[in-house]
N, C-alpha and C positions, 0 to 999 in steps of 0.2 A: 456535855456527854459525848458529842462527836469527837472532841479533842481527846477525851479519855479513851475512847474506842481505838483511835489511831495509835495511841501509845501502846495499847495492849496488842495490837496487830502489826507492829513494825516488822516483826518476823512472822510470816504466815506459817501456821502449823502444817504438818504433813497432810496431803489429800484434802485441803481446805474446801475447794469447790465440790469435790466428790462427796464429802461428808455432809455438806449442807444439802446437796441434791438428794442424798440417801434419806435424810430426815424429812424432806418435803415439808418444810416449815410453813405452817398456816398462821395467819396473823393473830388469831384468838386461841392458839394452842398452848399446851403446857409442855415444856421441854426441860430435859435434864442433861447437863454436861457433867458426867461423873468424874472426870479427871481434868480439872480446870487448867492446870499448868500455868500458863501466863495469859490465858483468855482469848487466844486467837479464834478458836471455834465458837466460844461463848459469845464473843462480840458479833460474830457473823450471824448467829442465831438471833441475838437481840435486835440486830438491825432489821431482820425480816419480820419481827413481831410487831403487832399493833399495840395500842394502849391497853387492850384487854388481855394481851398475852402474858404468859408467865414463864420465867426461866429460873431454874434452880441449878446452882453450880456447887460442886463439891471437890475436895481434894484432901488427901491424907497429910500433905506437906504443909506445916504451919506457915511457911513463907508464901506459898501459893494462896492460902486462905487470906492472909493479910493483903496480898496484892489484889485479890478479888474484891475485898471489902473497900479498898482504896479506889479501885477503878469503877466498880459496878454497884457499890453499896448504896449510893444515893438514888439509884434508879428504883422506883417503887415496884417495877415488874420483876425485880431480881431478888432472890434469896440465896445467901451464901451459907454452906454447911462445911464443918470440919469433920470429914468422915473418910474412912478407907472404903475400898470397893465392897468388902465382905459385909460391912455394917450399913452400907448405903440403902439397900432395900428396906431395912427396918426403920432407918432414919426418915426415909421418904413416906413410909406408911404412917409414922407418927406425925409427919407434916400434913397428912390428910390428902395425899395425891395418889394413893394406891388405886389402880384401875382407871386413873384419869390422865396418865402421861401419854402425850401424842408422839414424843420422840425422845429416845434415850441413847446418848452417845458416850462411848468409852474409848479414849485414845490411850492405849496401854504403853507401858515402858516408862522411860525417864524423859524429863523435859530438858530443853537446852539450858535453862538457868541452873538446873541441878548438875549437869555435866560440866558447865563452865565454872562452877564454884569449887576451887581446890579443897576447901574445908569440908565439903560433903563426901569426898573420897570415891566418887563414882568412876573417875577416869584416870588412867595412868598417863594421859597426856600432860597432866599437871600434878605436881607433887603435893600431897596432902595426907591427912590422917585416914586410916582405913576404917571409915564409918559405913557408908553406903546405905544408911537407913533413910527411907523416904520421909519418915517422921522421926527426927532425931531424938524426940522425947520418949520414945517407947521402944521396947525390944532390945535385942542383942546386936551389937555392931559387927562388922566383918572382922575387926581385930579380936573381938571376944570369941567369935566362932573359931578363928584360927588358933586361939590360945588354948582351946579345950578339946577340939575334935580329934578323933583318932584317924589313923591312916585310912581305915576302912570307910569311916563316915565321910571324910573329905573326898576320897576317891569316888564314892557314890554320888556326892553332890556334883563334882566336876564332870563326871560321865553322864549323869542323868539330866542335869540342868544346863550344862555347857556343851554337851555332846563332844567332849574333849577326848581325843584318841589316847593321849598320854596322861590320863587322869591319875593312875596309880603312881606313875613316876613323879608327877608334880606333888601329889599328896605326900609321898615319902620325903621329898625334898623339903617341904614345909615343916613336917614333924621333926626331921633331922635338924633343921635350923632352930626350931623351938627347943629341942633337947640340948643344943649347944649354946643356948642363951642368945641366939641371933634371930629370933622370930621377927619377920618384917613388921614394921609399925607404920609405914607410909606406903602410898601407892607406887612410888618409884622403886622402893625396896622390894615390894612383892613382884613387880613387873620384871625386875632384874633377876630375881630368884627363879621365876618361871622360865625366863629366857635361857638361863643356864641349864635348867632341867630338861627342856625340850630338845630332842636330838636334831630335829629339822624343822624349818619354817614353812608354813603355807604361803604360797605366793600372794602378795598383797594384803597379808593379815599379820598383825603383831602376835607373837606366841602367847601373850597374856590375855588376848581378847576373850577367849572362851572361859578362862578362869574368872575374869572379872564379871562376865555375864552370869556365870553360875553362882558366884558368891552373892551378887546383888539379888538374884531371884530367890536364893535361899534365905538371906537376911530379911527380906520383905515378904516372904511367903507369897510370891506373886501368883503362882499357879493355884494355890489354895484360895487366895483372895478372888481370883477370876472365877473359879468354880462356884463359890458361894454367891457371887454377884449374878452370874448367869442364871442360877437356879431361882433366884428371887426376882429376876428382871421381868419375866413374863407377866406375873401378877400385878406389876406396876403399870403395865401398858393398857391403854384404852383399846378396844377392838379397832383395828386399822392403824394402831400406833406402831412406830418403827423402832427397832433395835439396830444400832450401827456400832460396830466394833472395829477398831484399827489395831492390828497386831504387828509386832516387829520381829518376831522370830518364830520358827516352826512350832515350838512347844506351845506357845499361846495360840497360834493360828489353828493348830490341830484341835485344840480344845473347843475353840469357837465353832469351827466347822462341824465337829461331831455333835456339839450341843444343838446347833440349828438343825442338822440333819435328823437327829433323834426327835426333836420337838416338832418337826414337820412331817413325821411319819406316824403310822398307827401300829407299828410293830408287825410281827409275823402272825397274822390271823388266818385261820383255816378258810378255805373257799366256801364253806357252808355258812359263814357269817357275812352276809351281804352288806350289813350296816354296822360299823364299829359301835360297840356298846358305850354307854356313857363313861367318861373317864379315859377312853382309848382314842378319842378323836385327836387329830393333830392340833397343836396350839399355835404354831407359827407356820408361815410360808416364806420360802426364800424369795428375796427380791433381787432380780438381776444376777449378774456374775460377779465374782470377786474382782475388786478394782485395785490396781497397782499404779504407782506414780509413773508418769511418762519421763522420757529422757530429759526434757527441759527442767522438770521439777527436780530430778535427781542431780542434775548438773549444778543446781543452785543450793541443794541441801542433800548431802550424802546420806543423812539419816533416813531419807525417804526411800532409798533403794530397796530396803527389805520390807516396807510397809504393805500390808494387805487389808483392805476394807471389805467386810462382809455385812450384809444387811438382811434383816428378816422383819416380817410384819405380823402382828398379833391377829389371829383369826377370831371371829365371833365365838 
């Protein structure tokens, strides 16, 4: 098993030590890694568990699930689930751990293997089909979205999910190419189209970066998935259990921040109510300050530069 763990952690995930510290792993605890990826965080949690501990790992990507079963499937302390974030609270309740989880970790965004696989279509650094689905067996691909969406819909996606200043210009260029029978079908073709459509470049950023981010988020409904997951997460936690979420862009991080803040407050009660009524008590408390990668980690992994870890604890 030690050899298997080493295989899974050859490339340490973002904020590895900080995430494990946030979870405060106890040897007999029950822990959930909601986004297994390639098992870096999961193996760290497992290494801190004793014989009575329990780890549940999940991922929506079938390749990640297969990897988890190969690396961790033989460990009796570990259970592997194929589930997206939105469905995970229900899957965990069915597994009998609702209200018993001591630590719940979600490392959002895409994993390195997904980015590095051209056939997945997540990155314009390598040419491949415009897929971008985290679970290739379900839903609409990025190519399907580009083939049917209107200028208005595409512009809204790019502006809202990519915070792209030239959203309408790019959307018009995509639809014009489609009408001319020249719709991009690969990552390189789309990147070149966006490059031609954008009048000026941001320093240090490829013109297609925001477009690819927006399409990926839209195809995978990442913000909707995150919202459903957060709403169900509190009921999974044991009192004193920790929720730790690593976000990689401002849209995700704002949602996590607002959810924790809302769950840690009692709302606007009048001064005449000294004790919050039942149902109005805060359910979470914030643990520490948001954590970001230091310069050393960023130098070894550029993906870490935008990562933010927020942690909250379930109140009694």
